[in-house]
ROTORVEX-366265 format. One line per field, with one value per residue: x, y, z of N, C-alpha, C in turn; residue in one letter. Coordinates in nm, 3 decimals, decimal comma, padded with zeros to 5 digits. Example, Ala and Ser with C-alpha at 12.3 -4.5 7.8 and 13.67 -1.06 7.14 Angstrom:
BEGIN
nc1 01,319|01,285 $
nc2 -00,569|-00,225 $
nc3 00,780|00,708 $
cac1 01,230|01,367 $
cac2 -00,450|-00,106 $
cac3 00,780|00,714 $
cc1 01,320|01,290 $
cc2 -00,330|00,003 $
cc3 00,780|00,787 $
code a|s $
# end
This chain:
BEGIN
nc1 -00,596|-00,705|-01,032|-01,129|-01,217|-01,024|-00,956|-00,785|-00,616|-00,359|-00,018|-00,038|-00,276|-00,244|-00,181|00,040|-00,024|-00,277|-00,513|-00,613|-00,852|-00,830|-01,030|-01,041|-01,053|-00,936|-00,998|-00,776|-00,702|-00,602|-00,521|-00,441|-00,215|-00,047|-00,015|00,109|00,344|00,463|00,485|00,672|00,893|00,961|01,085|01,017|00,903|00,720|00,508|00,403|00,357|00,147|00,181|00,445|00,414|00,245|00,417|00,593|00,454|00,220|-00,133|-00,263|-00,179|00,066|00,061|00,267|00,511|00,587|00,371|00,181|00,292|00,275|-00,003|-00,112|00,016|-00,098|-00,367|-00,366|-00,333|-00,551|-00,646|-00,421|-00,219|-00,290|-00,195|00,080|00,423|00,642|00,736|00,954|01,055|01,035|01,043|01,133|00,985|00,771|00,663|00,459|00,288|00,177|-00,007|-00,276|-00,384|-00,712|-00,760|-00,900|-00,773|-00,723|-00,649|-00,477|-00,355|-00,122|-00,019|00,313|00,520|00,593|00,754|00,907|01,039|01,387|01,494|01,299|01,049|00,785|00,683|00,628|00,762|00,613|00,569|00,443|00,293|00,187|-00,045|-00,136|-00,403|-00,593|-00,940|-01,008|-00,861|-00,589|-00,264|-00,071|00,123|00,336|00,463|00,677|00,644|00,782|00,717|00,713|00,496|00,275|00,236|-00,034|-00,170|00,027|-00,014|00,005|-00,168|-00,387|-00,523|-00,831|-01,034|-01,073|-01,129|-01,026|-00,858|-00,807|-00,533|-00,512 $
nc2 01,361|01,345|01,420|01,465|01,369|01,114|01,111|01,295|01,444|01,676|01,748|01,908|01,818|01,585|01,416|01,299|00,976|00,954|00,727|00,505|00,298|00,132|00,166|-00,016|-00,363|-00,688|-00,997|-01,241|-01,422|-01,747|-01,710|-01,438|-01,457|-01,635|-01,493|-01,250|-01,356|-01,472|-01,244|-01,095|-01,245|-01,441|-01,738|-01,916|-02,224|-02,244|-02,070|-02,152|-02,421|-02,647|-02,896|-02,877|-02,663|-02,784|-02,987|-02,827|-02,765|-02,615|-02,572|-02,455|-02,264|-02,031|-01,671|-01,479|-01,297|-01,040|-00,964|-00,940|-00,721|-00,523|-00,517|-00,437|-00,192|-00,061|-00,056|00,150|00,383|00,547|00,665|00,772|00,878|01,034|01,285|01,274|01,348|01,180|00,841|00,752|00,525|00,189|00,029|-00,185|-00,415|-00,677|-01,012|-01,175|-01,396|-01,629|-01,525|-01,654|-01,794|-01,708|-01,579|-01,284|-00,969|-00,704|-00,367|-00,126|00,195|00,391|00,712|00,776|00,967|01,313|01,560|01,861|01,893|01,909|02,008|02,094|02,331|02,296|02,053|01,794|01,537|01,233|00,960|00,638|00,355|00,061|-00,201|-00,521|-00,754|-01,060|-01,146|-01,280|-01,159|-01,218|-01,104|-01,041|-00,891|-00,615|-00,286|00,003|00,311|00,577|00,899|01,181|01,443|01,670|02,009|02,222|02,421|02,367|02,143|02,000|02,137|01,970|01,835|01,688|01,505|01,732|01,923|02,152|02,075|02,212|02,278|02,231 $
nc3 01,645|01,311|01,178|00,930|00,591|00,428|00,159|-00,087|00,081|00,176|00,272|00,511|00,619|00,759|01,071|01,323|01,435|01,323|01,191|00,933|00,794|00,506|00,212|00,003|-00,060|-00,145|-00,294|-00,364|-00,644|-00,776|-01,037|-01,032|-00,864|-01,007|-01,251|-01,164|-01,054|-01,282|-01,451|-01,313|-01,336|-01,149|-01,055|-00,850|-00,735|-00,531|-00,572|-00,807|-00,829|-00,710|-00,580|-00,490|-00,311|-00,124|-00,033|00,097|00,319|00,304|00,281|00,076|-00,221|-00,148|-00,157|-00,372|-00,215|-00,292|-00,442|-00,241|-00,105|-00,310|-00,354|-00,102|-00,069|-00,290|-00,211|-00,030|-00,170|-00,276|-00,044|00,093|-00,083|-00,322|-00,367|-00,380|-00,435|-00,478|-00,403|-00,141|-00,030|00,108|00,423|00,699|00,634|00,700|00,707|00,872|00,855|00,606|00,315|00,123|-00,193|-00,271|-00,031|00,116|00,119|00,338|00,452|00,659|00,767|00,961|01,057|01,108|01,122|01,048|00,856|00,743|00,413|00,358|00,130|-00,049|-00,052|-00,112|-00,040|00,207|00,421|00,470|00,680|00,702|00,867|00,737|00,743|00,636|00,625|00,659|00,596|00,823|01,011|01,033|01,035|00,755|00,637|00,713|00,693|00,673|00,506|00,330|00,194|-00,031|00,010|-00,138|-00,030|00,079|-00,177|-00,358|-00,511|-00,827|-01,110|-01,328|-01,629|-01,697|-01,898|-02,059|-01,868|-01,634|-01,337|-01,038|-00,811|-00,456 $
cac1 -00,626|-00,791|-01,162|-01,168|-01,205|-00,887|-00,934|-00,732|-00,539|-00,225|00,072|-00,087|-00,397|-00,208|-00,126|00,097|-00,124|-00,395|-00,527|-00,710|-00,884|-00,843|-01,159|-01,031|-01,013|-00,926|-00,982|-00,670|-00,725|-00,486|-00,477|-00,366|-00,087|00,035|00,019|00,208|00,468|00,522|00,521|00,791|00,999|00,996|01,073|00,998|00,793|00,624|00,394|00,364|00,344|00,066|00,242|00,562|00,364|00,197|00,535|00,656|00,371|00,105|-00,252|-00,298|-00,063|00,085|00,079|00,399|00,520|00,592|00,232|00,118|00,343|00,217|-00,146|-00,142|00,055|-00,200|-00,491|-00,352|-00,311|-00,665|-00,661|-00,300|-00,118|-00,321|-00,119|00,220|00,521|00,715|00,767|01,096|01,098|00,972|01,137|01,074|00,885|00,759|00,560|00,446|00,213|00,152|-00,139|-00,299|-00,482|-00,847|-00,774|-00,935|-00,674|-00,764|-00,532|-00,494|-00,229|-00,110|00,085|00,420|00,596|00,579|00,859|00,927|01,152|01,500|01,536|01,187|00,952|00,648|00,644|00,673|00,788|00,516|00,603|00,328|00,303|00,071|-00,062|-00,232|-00,454|-00,700|-01,075|-01,014|-00,779|-00,450|-00,171|00,014|00,233|00,340|00,579|00,679|00,666|00,806|00,683|00,705|00,358|00,260|00,171|-00,149|-00,137|00,137|-00,050|00,001|-00,295|-00,384|-00,646|-00,900|-01,149|-01,085|-01,176|-00,914|-00,873|-00,712|-00,472|-00,577 $
cac2 01,276|01,415|01,362|01,494|01,257|01,083|01,137|01,425|01,517|01,725|01,731|01,974|01,752|01,466|01,430|01,175|00,896|00,932|00,591|00,492|00,166|00,158|00,127|-00,126|-00,497|-00,769|-01,142|-01,271|-01,552|-01,820|-01,644|-01,318|-01,498|-01,689|-01,386|-01,162|-01,431|-01,484|-01,112|-01,046|-01,342|-01,511|-01,881|-01,998|-02,319|-02,226|-01,993|-02,203|-02,566|-02,682|-03,009|-02,824|-02,585|-02,880|-03,053|-02,726|-02,750|-02,526|-02,641|-02,385|-02,194|-01,899|-01,558|-01,422|-01,192|-00,906|-00,934|-00,891|-00,584|-00,433|-00,507|-00,358|-00,054|-00,007|-00,029|00,274|00,499|00,638|00,736|00,840|00,938|01,094|01,410|01,244|01,383|01,056|00,750|00,753|00,390|00,101|-00,027|-00,267|-00,505|-00,801|-01,104|-01,264|-01,516|-01,628|-01,504|-01,762|-01,777|-01,714|-01,487|-01,145|-00,887|-00,570|-00,296|00,001|00,268|00,487|00,812|00,764|01,092|01,420|01,662|01,940|01,855|02,001|02,057|02,146|02,395|02,267|01,919|01,744|01,393|01,160|00,819|00,562|00,211|-00,002|-00,341|-00,597|-00,868|-01,134|-01,125|-01,342|-01,079|-01,263|-01,009|-01,108|-00,801|-00,479|-00,213|00,148|00,372|00,722|00,964|01,326|01,481|01,813|02,097|02,296|02,526|02,324|02,025|02,041|02,141|01,883|01,838|01,560|01,514|01,872|02,007|02,179|02,041|02,300|02,225|02,273 $
cac3 01,532|01,216|01,152|00,792|00,498|00,389|00,017|-00,132|00,181|00,148|00,386|00,633|00,668|00,836|01,206|01,375|01,506|01,240|01,140|00,825|00,740|00,363|00,156|-00,092|-00,019|-00,266|-00,288|-00,460|-00,707|-00,824|-01,160|-00,993|-00,809|-01,115|-01,346|-01,102|-01,042|-01,416|-01,501|-01,243|-01,365|-01,026|-01,086|-00,730|-00,750|-00,423|-00,622|-00,939|-00,827|-00,593|-00,509|-00,420|-00,197|-00,024|00,026|00,185|00,438|00,283|00,232|-00,048|-00,277|-00,086|-00,248|-00,392|-00,113|-00,353|-00,478|-00,118|-00,084|-00,411|-00,331|00,018|-00,102|-00,380|-00,138|00,047|-00,257|-00,284|00,083|00,141|-00,171|-00,452|-00,379|-00,354|-00,538|-00,506|-00,293|-00,104|-00,002|00,203|00,520|00,805|00,576|00,776|00,659|00,987|00,820|00,463|00,256|00,029|-00,299|-00,215|00,083|00,093|00,190|00,382|00,504|00,732|00,785|01,069|01,032|01,209|01,138|00,950|00,865|00,622|00,331|00,374|-00,002|-00,127|00,038|-00,155|00,003|00,335|00,422|00,551|00,699|00,750|00,888|00,676|00,780|00,557|00,701|00,595|00,650|00,956|01,100|01,038|00,973|00,656|00,600|00,765|00,643|00,681|00,375|00,334|00,068|-00,036|-00,011|-00,167|00,066|00,028|-00,273|-00,446|-00,590|-00,967|-01,183|-01,444|-01,709|-01,704|-01,988|-02,101|-01,758|-01,545|-01,196|-00,969|-00,690|-00,332 $
cc1 -00,729|-00,924|-01,208|-01,150|-01,059|-00,859|-00,886|-00,662|-00,407|-00,146|00,014|-00,210|-00,370|-00,158|-00,069|-00,009|-00,253|-00,396|-00,637|-00,728|-00,913|-00,971|-01,153|-00,990|-01,011|-00,913|-00,886|-00,689|-00,593|-00,431|-00,394|-00,225|00,006|00,078|00,126|00,344|00,539|00,567|00,648|00,908|01,052|00,978|01,043|00,880|00,688|00,497|00,340|00,329|00,274|00,130|00,367|00,517|00,313|00,314|00,608|00,569|00,251|-00,014|-00,306|-00,172|-00,049|00,102|00,227|00,409|00,527|00,455|00,160|00,163|00,280|00,068|-00,179|-00,097|-00,052|-00,330|-00,486|-00,351|-00,429|-00,680|-00,541|-00,227|-00,166|-00,243|00,028|00,307|00,598|00,723|00,915|01,146|01,013|01,078|01,059|00,962|00,888|00,642|00,536|00,369|00,188|00,009|-00,153|-00,395|-00,621|-00,868|-00,820|-00,844|-00,731|-00,639|-00,572|-00,356|-00,239|00,004|00,187|00,493|00,570|00,696|00,866|01,046|01,264|01,542|01,425|01,084|00,807|00,598|00,690|00,693|00,690|00,563|00,482|00,367|00,174|00,072|-00,168|-00,274|-00,568|-00,834|-01,094|-00,923|-00,633|-00,362|-00,077|00,129|00,222|00,468|00,564|00,708|00,681|00,776|00,688|00,562|00,351|00,192|00,057|-00,103|-00,028|00,106|-00,061|-00,141|-00,281|-00,519|-00,702|-01,025|-01,179|-01,137|-01,058|-00,950|-00,766|-00,656|-00,539|-00,514 $
cc2 01,347|01,343|01,392|01,369|01,237|01,123|01,280|01,506|01,565|01,717|01,787|01,906|01,627|01,504|01,295|01,104|00,875|00,788|00,587|00,344|00,189|00,094|00,003|-00,255|-00,581|-00,915|-01,178|-01,412|-01,621|-01,758|-01,520|-01,355|-01,550|-01,579|-01,294|-01,230|-01,442|-01,348|-01,057|-01,143|-01,411|-01,661|-01,971|-02,093|-02,308|-02,157|-02,047|-02,352|-02,607|-02,795|-02,966|-02,748|-02,677|-02,950|-02,958|-02,696|-02,658|-02,606|-02,578|-02,316|-02,058|-01,792|-01,522|-01,302|-01,052|-00,867|-00,878|-00,748|-00,486|-00,412|-00,415|-00,213|00,011|00,026|00,105|00,399|00,597|00,723|00,822|00,924|00,990|01,225|01,390|01,294|01,258|00,970|00,758|00,615|00,319|00,049|-00,112|-00,357|-00,637|-00,882|-01,209|-01,393|-01,512|-01,589|-01,609|-01,722|-01,798|-01,626|-01,350|-01,062|-00,747|-00,499|-00,171|00,065|00,363|00,583|00,804|00,895|01,186|01,515|01,737|01,883|01,956|02,063|02,122|02,206|02,364|02,129|01,894|01,594|01,329|01,015|00,750|00,418|00,153|-00,150|-00,403|-00,721|-00,934|-01,098|-01,185|-01,270|-01,120|-01,162|-01,084|-01,020|-00,673|-00,415|-00,066|00,201|00,522|00,779|01,115|01,362|01,632|01,885|02,171|02,410|02,487|02,198|02,069|02,041|02,046|01,889|01,698|01,579|01,659|01,964|02,027|02,142|02,122|02,235|02,288|02,399 $
cc3 01,443|01,199|01,010|00,706|00,459|00,245|-00,006|-00,024|00,122|00,278|00,516|00,694|00,752|00,975|01,248|01,458|01,429|01,191|01,035|00,791|00,592|00,307|00,070|-00,021|-00,146|-00,232|-00,400|-00,514|-00,742|-00,951|-01,128|-00,949|-00,919|-01,211|-01,288|-01,095|-01,177|-01,471|-01,437|-01,253|-01,240|-01,051|-00,966|-00,747|-00,641|-00,470|-00,754|-00,939|-00,698|-00,512|-00,432|-00,295|-00,086|00,045|00,121|00,307|00,424|00,233|00,104|-00,098|-00,207|-00,192|-00,256|-00,297|-00,174|-00,409|-00,356|-00,089|-00,182|-00,388|-00,214|-00,001|-00,188|-00,309|-00,064|-00,041|-00,257|-00,158|00,118|00,039|-00,307|-00,474|-00,345|-00,469|-00,579|-00,381|-00,266|-00,067|00,100|00,298|00,619|00,752|00,652|00,719|00,768|00,961|00,670|00,430|00,147|-00,081|-00,237|-00,094|00,034|00,182|00,214|00,433|00,580|00,749|00,903|01,034|01,146|01,231|01,021|00,967|00,734|00,545|00,350|00,242|-00,082|-00,032|00,001|-00,113|00,146|00,324|00,520|00,560|00,762|00,778|00,832|00,710|00,690|00,633|00,625|00,658|00,787|01,055|01,111|00,964|00,881|00,609|00,680|00,714|00,672|00,541|00,393|00,196|00,082|-00,074|-00,035|-00,051|-00,003|-00,064|-00,372|-00,526|-00,735|-01,023|-01,301|-01,512|-01,720|-01,789|-02,024|-01,992|-01,663|-01,402|-01,124|-00,846|-00,568|-00,278 $
code x|x|x|x|x|x|x|x|x|x|x|x|x|x|x|x|x|x|x|x|x|x|x|x|x|x|x|x|x|x|x|x|x|x|x|x|x|x|x|x|x|x|x|x|x|x|x|x|x|x|x|x|x|x|x|x|x|x|x|x|x|x|x|x|x|x|x|x|x|x|x|x|x|x|x|x|x|x|x|x|x|x|x|x|x|x|x|x|x|x|x|x|x|x|x|x|x|x|x|x|x|x|x|x|x|x|x|x|x|x|x|x|x|x|x|x|x|x|x|x|x|x|x|x|x|x|x|x|x|x|x|x|x|x|x|x|x|x|x|x|x|x|x|x|x|x|x|x|x|x|x|x|x|x|x|x|x|x|x|x|x|x|x|x|x|x|x|x $
# end
């Protein structure tokens, strides 16, 4: 298991079994839930109508499940994927318990597998299992995500505020 910092890792810096508790956590407000639901054109009253949610057995409005997926994926980016070429997909998405407006969502990831790309020699394929949970430890989502990660010496150079940032 690696002991180096998670930020700015490239493919070679990961090992199967590495675990990371992501730095970002977020308390999700009712406004966040409503805005996300409306922006994604999801008409489900479960996320827009408190009385409907209560009639469905919830004491609070549950979060839109795709908001939970987006939030927990986003929490992992600073640690896992600043050097990603592209996401390849999500699989095994599970929502074992609802998350609610007002919950603070935390997350962690574990490296499941690593392999060289069969088509590109400048990247490898990294698969992670990410779990999102509330401040009380209730797991609200888990999923596997595969991505192409740049190898050392192949991260593109870019310019930030007129200052060149070199690849690793």
